[in-house]
C-alpha positions, -999 to +999 in steps of 0.1 A: +238+934-252+257+902-258+276+898-291+285+865-307+323+864-308+340+843-334+365+819-319+399+833-326+413+798-332+403+788-367+415+758-386+407+771-421+443+769-434+452+736-417+464+711-442+491+689-457+515+694-486+528+661-500+554+658-527+573+630-545+608+631-559+628+617-589+615+600-620+589+575-610+563+588-635+544+556-643+544+545-606+531+580-595+504+579-623+492+546-610+482+564-577+459+587-597+426+570-586+437+571-550+444+608-552+410+613-568+393+592-541+405+617-514+404+648-535+441+651-528+465+675-546+502+668-545+535+679-561+557+658-583+594+669-584+608+656-617+646+651-622+664+641-654+637+656-677+658+650-708+648+613-706+610+619-703+591+598-729+561+610-748+540+587-727+554+600-694+548+636-706+512+627-714+508+612-679+523+643-662+500+665-682+470+645-670+482+647-634+487+685-638+452+688-653+439+670-621+453+699-601+486+684-591+518+704-594+548+695-616+579+708-598+616+706-607+643+684-591+673+693-611+688+684-645+713+658-633+703+654-596+738+668-588+754+680-556+745+717-557+771+729-532+799+714-554+785+727-586+781+762-573+817+762-560+828+769-596+803+799-597+766+805-601+768+804-639+784+770-638+756+757-614+729+771-637+745+758-668+747+722-655+717+718-631+691+744-640+690+757-676+691+724-696+664+707-675+641+737-674+644+739-712+634+702-715+605+709-690+593+739-710+594+719-743+572+693-726+548+720-715+558+725-679+571+757-662+580+747-626+577+772-598+588+749-570+622+732-565+633+702-544+670+701-535+686+668-549+697+649-518+687+679-496+721+694-506+722+732-508+735+764-492+725+801-491+742+808-524+723+780-541+690+792-526+696+827-538+703+816-574+671+794-574+649+822-560+664+847-585+655+822-612+618+825-603+611+796-580+585+804-554+595+777-529+625+755-522+621+722-504+647+705-483+647+671-465+638+664-428+643+630-412+628+619-379+653+591-373+690+591-382+711+560-382+749+558-386+767+524-390+735+506-379+731+527-347+702+551-342+717+585-335+684+602-327+646+598-330+621+626-330+584+624-332+571+644-362+548+664-339+580+677-322+596+689-354+582+725-359+602+729-391+581+705-410+550+726-405+543+756-428+530+786-409+518+806-439+544+833-433+556+835-469+586+814-461+603+802-493+629+777-479+612+748-462+617+712-449+595+682-456+594+650-436+606+619-455+579+591-454+599+564-472+601+530-456+636+535-442+625+566-423+608+542-398+577+563-393+547+547-375+510+552-382+503+567-347+531+592-352+516+603-385+481+606-370+496+628-342+514+649-368+482+655-388+464+664-356+490+690-348+485+705-383+448+707-376+452+722-341+478+747-350+463+758-383+495+749-402+504+727-432+523+695-425+549+689-453+557+653-463+576+637-492+586+603-506+601+587-537+589+555-553+554+540-545+561+505-531+536+477-523+559+457-501+593+460-484+620+477-504+641+452-524+673+454-545+681+490-537+646+503-540+638+535-520+603+546-515+571+547-494+545+521-486+514+528-506+489+516-480+508+539-455+503+569-478+466+560-482+462+561-444+477+596-444+453+607-472+423+592-455+430+608-422+437+642-438+404+639-456+386+629-425+400+658-406+390+681-435+426+692-439+434+711-471+457+695-496+483+720-508+507+719-537+541+733-528+538+765-548+504+772-531+520+775-496+537+809-500+507+822-519+481+813-493+470+845-475 
């Protein structure tokens, strides 16, 4: 008797986890209709929460009610390895405790953390995990330049560390999609296809939403470029994950 055997290779977990860093609350909020259009959930890593206005808090709460995650990106956006050199308590007193208090007063209790500037070490990570964060996000760049010369270039599909394997990993890397990262649309389409075929989650992040080339020190991602990513992820039926959902997915 012949039995129908389920294909061992499933794609049910395949997805994308997109996050945004710093304090571009109004600019992020302006993307709300686009996120709704593609049923996308993302994570917003907020820094300098002491300067949040009531209007910004209201907007973040609305984004949270849509299913997005509000993560933490430090109190002062400091250099963690330098702060912790004076001891874990010093690090917590400057970079963690005050900001988390401001976040709590605004109604947010972050469970994900993005390292400011991608700066951290094992000691920093252990303090953050002991403080209750479920996942810590670092920075990955596909092209590195030094003094105007390109040191290396890697296609995102060849960077296994930017794909989450649903193995409960708590320290992860996300690929920078800002304009100066030099990513191309074909590269991103290939990266999303790899997430689909390997049943993993591609992790991406950017800063300020931009509608043209960066000017006057701006750093951020091209909004039409982001929409192409969202559209393709939606077309491929990839799941949209918030950062804290990654280690929880069974």
